[in-house]
Every structure is written in C-alpha cells, then in structure tokens.
Residue frames as qw, qx, qy, qz and C-alpha x, y, z in Angstrom:
[[0.398, -0.729, 0.042, 0.556, 3.56, -46.54, 40.06],
 [0.414, -0.083, 0.510, 0.750, 5.11, -46.39, 36.63],
 [0.168, 0.625, 0.638, 0.418, 1.88, -45.33, 34.91],
 [0.199, -0.902, -0.296, 0.245, 1.60, -42.29, 37.17],
 [0.385, -0.548, 0.290, 0.684, 4.87, -41.04, 35.68],
 [0.519, 0.422, 0.608, 0.427, 3.55, -41.11, 32.12],
 [0.143, 0.960, 0.239, 0.010, 2.53, -37.40, 32.05],
 [0.355, -0.776, 0.335, 0.401, 6.14, -36.46, 32.83],
 [0.544, -0.072, 0.676, 0.491, 7.34, -38.52, 29.89],
 [0.380, 0.689, 0.551, 0.279, 4.80, -37.04, 27.50],
 [0.070, -0.980, -0.036, 0.182, 5.80, -33.55, 28.64],
 [0.468, -0.526, 0.508, 0.496, 9.36, -34.44, 27.67],
 [0.353, 0.520, -0.452, -0.632, 8.11, -35.10, 24.15],
 [0.072, -0.030, 0.988, 0.133, 7.24, -38.80, 24.12],
 [0.548, -0.191, -0.428, -0.693, 3.90, -39.92, 22.75],
 [0.740, -0.334, 0.308, -0.497, 1.53, -41.84, 25.04],
 [0.985, 0.136, -0.100, -0.045, 2.48, -45.10, 23.33],
 [0.547, 0.529, -0.474, 0.443, 6.21, -44.34, 23.55],
 [0.280, -0.550, 0.492, -0.614, 5.84, -43.51, 27.25],
 [0.909, -0.177, 0.145, -0.349, 4.01, -46.80, 27.83],
 [0.920, 0.271, -0.229, 0.166, 6.67, -48.90, 26.09],
 [0.281, 0.618, -0.493, 0.544, 9.52, -47.01, 27.76],
 [0.528, -0.493, 0.425, -0.546, 8.05, -47.68, 31.20],
 [0.988, -0.016, 0.042, -0.146, 7.70, -51.37, 30.37],
 [0.724, 0.487, -0.360, 0.330, 11.33, -51.45, 29.22],
 [0.104, -0.673, 0.493, -0.541, 12.44, -50.03, 32.57],
 [0.825, -0.333, 0.288, -0.356, 11.08, -53.17, 34.28],
 [0.978, 0.139, 0.110, 0.112, 13.26, -55.47, 32.23],
 [0.445, -0.533, 0.472, 0.544, 16.87, -55.87, 31.27],
 [0.198, 0.405, -0.608, -0.653, 17.85, -56.61, 27.71],
 [0.555, 0.253, 0.767, -0.201, 14.97, -58.43, 26.02],
 [0.135, 0.179, 0.696, 0.682, 13.56, -59.02, 22.53],
 [0.336, -0.073, -0.073, -0.936, 10.51, -57.05, 21.51],
 [0.577, -0.210, -0.706, -0.354, 8.40, -60.20, 21.62],
 [0.400, -0.252, -0.738, 0.481, 8.68, -60.28, 25.43],
 [0.088, 0.114, 0.216, -0.966, 7.00, -56.88, 25.61],
 [0.353, -0.163, -0.590, -0.708, 3.95, -57.88, 23.56],
 [0.431, -0.426, -0.795, 0.019, 2.11, -59.80, 26.34],
 [0.289, -0.449, -0.470, 0.703, 2.27, -56.70, 28.56],
 [0.128, 0.359, -0.061, -0.922, 0.66, -54.27, 26.12],
 [0.587, 0.533, 0.561, -0.236, -2.42, -54.07, 23.93],
 [0.242, 0.747, -0.329, -0.524, -0.40, -52.49, 21.14],
 [0.916, 0.393, -0.003, -0.080, 0.12, -54.36, 17.90],
 [0.851, -0.185, 0.217, 0.442, 3.40, -56.13, 17.19],
 [0.536, 0.512, 0.198, 0.641, 4.36, -53.78, 14.34],
 [0.163, -0.913, -0.057, -0.370, 3.56, -50.76, 16.52],
 [0.733, -0.648, 0.133, 0.156, 5.78, -52.01, 19.34],
 [0.776, 0.054, 0.240, 0.581, 8.70, -52.59, 16.97],
 [0.289, 0.727, 0.193, 0.593, 8.23, -49.15, 15.44],
 [0.395, -0.896, -0.002, -0.205, 8.12, -47.49, 18.87],
 [0.814, -0.436, 0.170, 0.344, 11.27, -49.30, 20.02],
 [0.631, 0.337, 0.225, 0.661, 13.08, -48.04, 16.92],
 [0.010, 0.848, 0.135, 0.512, 11.87, -44.49, 17.62],
 [0.619, -0.783, 0.058, -0.006, 12.97, -44.69, 21.27],
 [0.823, -0.115, 0.187, 0.524, 16.35, -45.91, 20.08],
 [0.408, 0.587, 0.191, 0.673, 16.67, -42.89, 17.78],
 [0.287, -0.886, -0.066, -0.359, 15.76, -40.65, 20.70],
 [0.346, 0.517, -0.617, 0.483, 18.68, -42.14, 22.62],
 [0.510, -0.429, 0.448, -0.596, 16.75, -43.51, 25.60],
 [0.936, -0.024, 0.327, -0.126, 16.66, -47.15, 24.46],
 [0.018, 0.622, -0.709, -0.333, 19.56, -49.09, 22.98],
 [0.921, 0.261, -0.024, -0.289, 19.42, -51.93, 20.46],
 [0.390, -0.498, 0.758, 0.158, 21.70, -54.98, 20.41],
 [0.813, 0.449, -0.139, -0.345, 21.96, -56.70, 17.03],
 [0.004, 0.601, -0.799, -0.023, 24.94, -58.90, 17.92],
 [0.433, -0.043, 0.883, -0.177, 22.90, -62.06, 18.47],
 [0.088, 0.243, 0.870, 0.420, 20.48, -64.07, 16.39],
 [0.116, -0.775, -0.612, -0.107, 17.57, -62.10, 17.88],
 [0.139, 0.527, -0.072, 0.835, 17.53, -58.32, 18.13],
 [0.462, -0.562, -0.603, 0.327, 17.20, -57.20, 21.74],
 [0.002, 0.742, 0.052, 0.669, 16.39, -53.86, 23.32],
 [0.544, -0.404, -0.526, 0.513, 17.20, -52.33, 26.69],
 [0.105, -0.966, -0.178, -0.156, 16.25, -49.05, 28.34],
 [0.479, 0.430, -0.348, 0.682, 19.25, -46.83, 28.94],
 [0.317, -0.309, -0.562, 0.698, 19.90, -45.32, 32.34],
 [0.032, 0.841, 0.536, -0.062, 17.12, -42.79, 33.12],
 [0.249, -0.654, 0.109, 0.706, 19.72, -40.00, 32.92],
 [0.298, 0.135, 0.665, 0.671, 19.36, -40.50, 29.16],
 [0.045, 0.797, 0.597, 0.080, 15.99, -38.76, 29.51],
 [0.238, -0.829, -0.031, 0.506, 17.83, -35.66, 30.72],
 [0.322, -0.286, 0.553, 0.714, 20.11, -35.79, 27.69],
 [0.206, 0.481, 0.753, 0.398, 17.09, -36.23, 25.43],
 [0.063, -0.894, -0.402, 0.185, 15.44, -33.18, 26.99],
 [0.287, -0.677, 0.226, 0.639, 18.60, -31.10, 26.54],
 [0.314, 0.040, 0.702, 0.638, 18.72, -32.18, 22.90],
 [0.104, 0.711, 0.668, 0.195, 15.11, -31.09, 22.40],
 [0.181, -0.874, -0.160, 0.421, 15.80, -27.72, 24.04],
 [0.321, -0.421, 0.465, 0.710, 18.75, -27.21, 21.68],
 [0.238, 0.320, 0.764, 0.508, 16.61, -28.13, 18.67],
 [0.004, -0.843, -0.535, 0.061, 13.87, -25.75, 19.78],
 [0.235, -0.769, 0.078, 0.589, 16.36, -22.90, 20.16],
 [0.290, -0.147, 0.642, 0.694, 17.69, -23.60, 16.67],
 [0.133, 0.561, 0.755, 0.314, 14.16, -23.72, 15.28],
 [0.111, -0.870, -0.345, 0.333, 13.32, -20.47, 17.08],
 [0.262, -0.559, 0.320, 0.719, 16.34, -18.78, 15.50],
 [0.201, 0.120, 0.754, 0.614, 15.32, -20.00, 12.05],
 [0.032, 0.731, 0.680, 0.037, 11.74, -18.91, 12.65],
 [0.165, -0.790, -0.110, 0.580, 12.88, -15.42, 13.62],
 [0.244, -0.294, 0.532, 0.756, 14.67, -15.20, 10.26],
 [0.006, 0.259, 0.773, 0.580, 11.60, -16.07, 8.18],
 [0.017, -0.600, -0.696, 0.394, 8.88, -14.64, 10.42],
 [0.097, 0.521, -0.030, -0.848, 8.96, -11.20, 8.75],
 [0.189, 0.100, -0.724, -0.656, 8.18, -12.87, 5.42],
 [0.133, -0.385, -0.913, 0.012, 5.36, -14.92, 6.94],
 [0.006, 0.607, 0.451, -0.655, 3.87, -11.78, 8.50],
 [0.124, 0.386, -0.337, -0.850, 4.15, -9.97, 5.19],
 [0.180, -0.110, -0.872, -0.442, 2.35, -12.81, 3.35],
 [0.109, -0.511, -0.805, 0.280, -0.35, -12.87, 6.02],
 [0.039, 0.582, 0.208, -0.785, -0.87, -9.12, 5.95],
 [0.132, 0.215, -0.571, -0.781, -1.00, -9.13, 2.16],
 [0.179, -0.287, -0.909, -0.243, -3.73, -11.78, 2.20],
 [0.148, -0.643, -0.649, 0.379, -5.66, -9.71, 4.75],
 [0.238, 0.779, 0.264, 0.517, -5.25, -6.52, 2.69],
 [0.470, -0.858, -0.026, 0.205, -3.10, -5.04, 5.43],
 [0.255, 0.862, -0.434, 0.058, 0.21, -3.24, 5.02],
 [0.927, 0.012, -0.283, 0.245, 3.07, -5.74, 5.08],
 [0.218, -0.886, 0.338, -0.229, 5.49, -5.02, 7.91],
 [0.891, 0.071, -0.334, 0.298, 8.86, -6.68, 8.49],
 [0.394, -0.890, 0.215, -0.087, 11.08, -6.04, 11.52],
 [0.815, 0.303, -0.318, 0.378, 14.85, -6.47, 11.72],
 [0.503, -0.854, 0.127, 0.026, 17.46, -6.02, 14.44],
 [0.699, -0.463, 0.377, 0.394, 21.23, -5.70, 14.69],
 [0.043, -0.576, 0.533, 0.618, 23.87, -5.40, 11.99],
 [0.216, 0.109, 0.910, 0.336, 22.52, -8.37, 10.04],
 [0.220, 0.719, 0.625, -0.207, 19.12, -6.69, 10.10],
 [0.053, 0.787, -0.123, -0.602, 20.65, -3.47, 8.77],
 [0.147, -0.273, 0.778, 0.547, 22.18, -5.41, 5.88],
 [0.218, 0.401, 0.881, 0.127, 18.81, -6.97, 5.03],
 [0.162, 0.812, 0.375, -0.417, 16.97, -3.64, 5.13],
 [0.044, 0.694, -0.374, -0.614, 19.45, -2.01, 2.76],
 [0.194, -0.127, 0.884, 0.406, 19.72, -5.08, 0.53],
 [0.372, 0.547, 0.729, -0.176, 15.95, -5.11, 0.00],
 [0.274, 0.831, 0.050, -0.482, 16.19, -1.87, -1.98],
 [0.153, -0.452, 0.711, 0.517, 18.68, -3.48, -4.38],
 [0.301, 0.321, 0.873, 0.210, 15.72, -5.18, -6.04],
 [0.212, 0.665, 0.295, -0.653, 14.06, -1.81, -6.67],
 [0.473, 0.441, 0.595, 0.478, 12.64, -1.21, -10.12],
 [0.049, 0.942, 0.238, 0.231, 12.15, 2.46, -9.31],
 [0.282, 0.582, -0.343, 0.681, 14.43, 5.29, -8.26],
 [0.562, -0.445, -0.585, 0.379, 15.14, 5.23, -4.53],
 [0.088, -0.776, 0.021, -0.624, 14.22, 8.34, -2.55],
 [0.720, -0.275, -0.519, 0.371, 15.89, 8.64, 0.83],
 [0.258, -0.895, 0.157, -0.327, 16.48, 10.68, 3.97],
 [0.865, 0.054, -0.345, 0.360, 19.89, 10.01, 5.47],
 [0.388, -0.890, 0.240, -0.007, 22.07, 10.92, 8.43],
 [0.706, 0.544, -0.415, 0.181, 25.54, 10.35, 6.97],
 [0.064, -0.626, 0.635, -0.448, 27.32, 10.72, 10.31],
 [0.785, -0.215, 0.449, -0.370, 25.37, 7.78, 11.76],
 [0.926, 0.368, -0.081, -0.028, 26.30, 5.69, 8.73],
 [0.410, 0.670, -0.518, 0.337, 29.97, 6.60, 9.13],
 [0.321, -0.530, 0.607, -0.498, 29.85, 5.79, 12.84],
 [0.715, -0.124, 0.569, -0.387, 27.85, 2.56, 12.85],
 [0.832, 0.251, 0.495, 0.018, 27.73, 0.84, 9.44],
 [0.150, 0.760, -0.399, -0.491, 30.44, 2.24, 7.14],
 [0.187, -0.251, 0.905, 0.287, 31.42, -1.23, 5.89],
 [0.396, 0.442, 0.798, -0.108, 27.84, -2.34, 5.25],
 [0.337, 0.830, 0.180, -0.408, 27.00, 0.88, 3.43],
 [0.018, -0.626, 0.601, 0.496, 30.16, 0.72, 1.30],
 [0.247, 0.025, 0.941, 0.231, 29.21, -2.73, 0.01],
 [0.335, 0.641, 0.644, -0.248, 25.59, -1.68, -0.47],
 [0.209, 0.822, -0.071, -0.525, 26.48, 1.48, -2.42],
 [0.076, -0.433, 0.766, 0.470, 28.86, -0.43, -4.70],
 [0.281, 0.264, 0.918, 0.095, 26.18, -3.01, -5.49],
 [0.297, 0.761, 0.431, -0.385, 23.61, -0.29, -6.14],
 [0.133, 0.730, -0.362, -0.564, 25.94, 1.44, -8.59],
 [0.164, -0.191, 0.904, 0.346, 26.69, -1.86, -10.33],
 [0.248, 0.473, 0.845, -0.021, 22.94, -2.44, -10.72],
 [0.076, 0.238, 0.310, 0.917, 22.48, 1.16, -11.97],
 [0.262, -0.714, -0.650, 0.017, 19.81, 1.89, -9.38],
 [0.154, 0.516, -0.044, 0.842, 19.49, 5.64, -9.08],
 [0.426, -0.595, -0.585, 0.351, 18.92, 7.39, -5.78],
 [0.028, 0.680, -0.019, 0.733, 18.03, 10.89, -4.66],
 [0.586, -0.383, -0.590, 0.402, 18.83, 11.67, -1.06],
 [0.173, -0.845, 0.019, -0.505, 18.05, 14.46, 1.38],
 [0.733, -0.052, -0.483, 0.476, 20.83, 14.53, 3.96],
 [0.436, -0.862, -0.148, 0.212, 21.55, 16.30, 7.22],
 [0.451, 0.794, -0.165, 0.374, 24.05, 19.06, 6.44],
 [0.656, -0.702, 0.190, 0.202, 27.31, 18.57, 8.36],
 [0.090, 0.781, -0.569, -0.243, 30.97, 18.98, 7.39],
 [0.428, -0.214, 0.875, 0.070, 31.35, 15.20, 7.52],
 [0.635, 0.508, 0.565, -0.142, 28.40, 14.75, 5.17],
 [0.393, 0.869, -0.143, -0.263, 29.79, 17.27, 2.66],
 [0.083, -0.624, 0.755, 0.181, 33.16, 15.53, 2.62],
 [0.555, 0.029, 0.829, -0.065, 31.56, 12.10, 2.35],
 [0.620, 0.638, 0.406, -0.209, 29.55, 13.14, -0.70],
 [0.047, 0.752, -0.421, -0.505, 32.53, 14.45, -2.67],
 [0.238, 0.359, -0.823, -0.370, 33.12, 11.11, -4.37],
 [0.455, 0.060, 0.797, -0.391, 30.02, 9.17, -3.40],
 [0.348, 0.290, 0.863, 0.223, 28.81, 7.25, -6.46],
 [0.182, 0.479, 0.053, -0.857, 27.76, 10.42, -8.26],
 [0.159, 0.065, -0.757, -0.630, 26.79, 8.51, -11.41],
 [0.374, -0.395, -0.799, -0.257, 23.75, 7.05, -9.67],
 [0.372, -0.586, -0.571, 0.438, 23.28, 9.42, -6.72],
 [0.068, 0.592, 0.110, 0.796, 21.96, 12.96, -6.40],
 [0.456, -0.454, -0.612, 0.461, 21.88, 14.64, -3.01],
 [0.071, -0.735, -0.057, -0.672, 20.60, 17.76, -1.29],
 [0.405, -0.048, -0.647, 0.645, 21.42, 18.98, 2.21],
 [0.371, -0.748, -0.300, -0.461, 19.09, 20.25, 4.93],
 [0.086, -0.593, 0.504, -0.622, 19.79, 21.71, 8.35],
 [0.438, -0.116, -0.863, 0.226, 19.92, 19.38, 11.33],
 [0.073, 0.136, 0.504, -0.850, 18.04, 21.96, 13.39],
 [0.370, -0.585, 0.472, -0.546, 15.79, 21.71, 15.26],
 [0.885, -0.162, 0.335, -0.279, 15.33, 17.93, 15.12],
 [0.195, 0.543, -0.792, -0.198, 18.42, 15.91, 14.15],
 [0.937, -0.025, 0.126, -0.326, 17.76, 12.24, 13.40],
 [0.210, -0.492, 0.834, 0.137, 19.85, 9.07, 13.32],
 [0.701, 0.289, 0.616, -0.214, 17.81, 7.26, 10.74],
 [0.004, 0.176, -0.695, -0.697, 17.88, 6.14, 7.13],
 [0.578, 0.437, 0.527, -0.444, 14.52, 6.19, 5.39],
 [0.071, -0.190, 0.725, 0.659, 14.14, 4.85, 1.85],
 [0.603, 0.450, 0.326, -0.572, 11.13, 5.08, -0.47],
 [0.165, 0.374, -0.769, -0.492, 10.97, 2.62, -3.38],
 [0.329, -0.023, -0.895, -0.301, 8.79, 0.02, -5.11],
 [0.612, -0.504, -0.336, -0.508, 5.66, 0.68, -3.02],
 [0.763, -0.340, -0.436, 0.335, 7.78, 0.24, 0.12],
 [0.112, -0.879, 0.243, -0.395, 9.10, 2.40, 2.92],
 [0.826, -0.116, -0.426, 0.351, 12.12, 1.24, 4.91],
 [0.272, -0.894, 0.199, -0.296, 13.43, 2.71, 8.14],
 [0.822, 0.025, -0.396, 0.409, 16.78, 1.97, 9.72],
 [0.353, -0.909, 0.087, -0.202, 17.55, 3.53, 13.10],
 [0.742, 0.272, -0.390, 0.472, 21.24, 3.69, 13.95],
 [0.315, -0.818, 0.258, -0.407, 22.48, 4.30, 17.47],
 [0.168, 0.433, -0.829, 0.313, 24.76, 2.81, 20.08],
 [0.497, -0.097, 0.636, -0.582, 21.78, 1.49, 22.02],
 [0.681, 0.304, 0.648, -0.157, 19.91, -0.23, 19.21],
 [0.093, 0.290, -0.620, -0.723, 19.93, -0.91, 15.50],
 [0.463, 0.375, 0.741, -0.310, 16.38, -1.51, 14.34],
 [0.083, 0.134, -0.577, -0.801, 14.96, -1.79, 10.84],
 [0.492, 0.435, 0.632, -0.412, 11.40, -1.82, 9.49],
 [0.016, 0.044, -0.651, -0.758, 10.11, -2.36, 5.96],
 [0.450, 0.435, 0.535, -0.567, 6.50, -1.44, 5.20],
 [0.116, 0.090, 0.764, 0.628, 4.89, -2.60, 1.96],
 [0.195, 0.683, 0.638, -0.298, 1.84, -0.50, 1.14],
 [0.379, 0.462, 0.413, 0.687, 1.09, 1.56, -1.96],
 [0.156, -0.902, -0.308, -0.260, -0.85, 4.27, -0.13],
 [0.573, -0.745, 0.066, 0.335, 1.88, 4.85, 2.45],
 [0.628, -0.011, 0.379, 0.680, 4.46, 4.78, -0.34],
 [0.239, 0.682, 0.414, 0.553, 2.53, 7.37, -2.38],
 [0.319, -0.932, -0.170, -0.024, 2.21, 9.70, 0.61],
 [0.615, -0.597, 0.216, 0.467, 5.92, 9.59, 1.45],
 [0.558, 0.226, 0.438, 0.667, 6.91, 9.97, -2.18],
 [0.066, 0.857, 0.342, 0.380, 4.72, 13.08, -2.43],
 [0.451, -0.882, -0.005, 0.138, 6.24, 14.57, 0.74],
 [0.683, -0.282, 0.325, 0.589, 9.76, 13.81, -0.46],
 [0.435, 0.475, 0.433, 0.630, 9.18, 15.39, -3.88],
 [0.122, -0.938, -0.246, -0.212, 7.69, 18.47, -2.23],
 [0.553, -0.763, 0.152, 0.297, 10.68, 18.87, 0.10],
 [0.691, 0.021, 0.397, 0.604, 13.09, 18.18, -2.76],
 [0.289, 0.718, 0.352, 0.526, 11.66, 21.09, -4.74],
 [0.292, -0.944, -0.085, -0.127, 11.90, 23.40, -1.73],
 [0.708, -0.556, 0.223, 0.373, 15.50, 22.45, -0.94],
 [0.320, 0.872, -0.297, -0.220, 18.18, 24.39, -2.87]]
C-alpha cells in the first residue's frame, strides 16, 4: 500500500530513494538508521545521507540525545508544510528569474544574431529603462511627452535627469508642445539638454522614446499600464537616428 503512494511523494519533490526511505520510516517509531537497512537494498551511506536530507526538509526528525542517533518520521502534515515551503521558494525564484530574464533573452538573441529585446513593467521597470541610458557613450536622442512624465513619474525623472547632468550625458529631445511642457523646460538641465517642440495634433502620444548606443528604448506611461522595452540592434538604431535627425532639422 505504501509503495503505491510513492508517485505522490516524488511529485512533492522527493527523489525515489527519499520517498522509499520516508515510507519505511512511517512504519516505525523512533529508530536508528541501522534498523532500516534490512528493509532496503540501498547502501548504508546512502540511507544515512537520505535521512539527513529528509531531516533538512522537515519531514523527519533526528534525536541525538542518546548514545545512538535515532530518526523518526514527523506527522504526515509535515509534508503539507514542506510543500508550502517549496511553493514559496518557487515563487521567490520566479520573481528573481523575472528580474534577470530580460538579460538572458538579450544574451540569447545576441548569440543568434537577433535584436536583443528586454521588457519591463511598473515603476521599477520605468526606472530601469531610464537608468540604462545613463551608461550611454553617445548623445541621447529622444521623443518625450512631458505631461505624462509630470503625471506619472516626476520623482523618477527628477533623479534620472540629475544623474544624467552629473555624468555630462547630452540629450536632444523633441517634445509635444503644451503650456506645461514649455514651463517645465524653463529650467530643465539646459547645460546638457536641448529641446524642440512639435504639435500634439493629430496623434498625441504618452511615450518616451530614447535613441542611444545602438539601442532604442520605449516607455509607455498611462494610468492603465507602465511598460518599457529596450531593443539593442544597430540597424534599428541607425534608422531611428536618421529619422530623428531629419525631423530635428525640419522642426524650428
């Protein structure tokens, strides 16, 4: 009967050998490891190692109070606690993976001669998208909706702009022309920033786009979502740089 339950135990995360020893432990009370050996084909050292691992997992307990170390299976509810612990660990690992996945994708795409693409979400994502341009070795070219910045990320942008000025990274920006934008630009880091204004008609946008270092970054700002994308590709960069320079010359 016990052996038929082994698949359940392995699905919880136990190895086949751990599941076997755990089921044997359920048949006994507190016993030394030597009493388990006659009931399994596993080697002595393997049994001891498995018992230690099951103890670390919290489903077997070890008593070292006597002359001989003894082990005992905990109440089966300990399996539930072990599963909950694994779920928590997986969620933590998933969160950490989400943080580094854009880099992994970029490395993979680079090796495959594909454009590197990184995706970001939320305010922390917005910070990362902007911060990436602080490593720029070239002038940053950008399209900006100032009103969206004022509304959604004024604090993030203030810190970003101060760092950019400190690093002496120059930027030229084409901005949507609004009264708020004109006022905002009056004292906006003019030593490292040059701006031109274009009409919001007929297609206003709530996006920051930056062109730098063979990269293009997009940051969409709205009440519904805050999404960022960074594309690393020289050909895409060259195209957008050409279009920006052309529009810059046409804009008074």
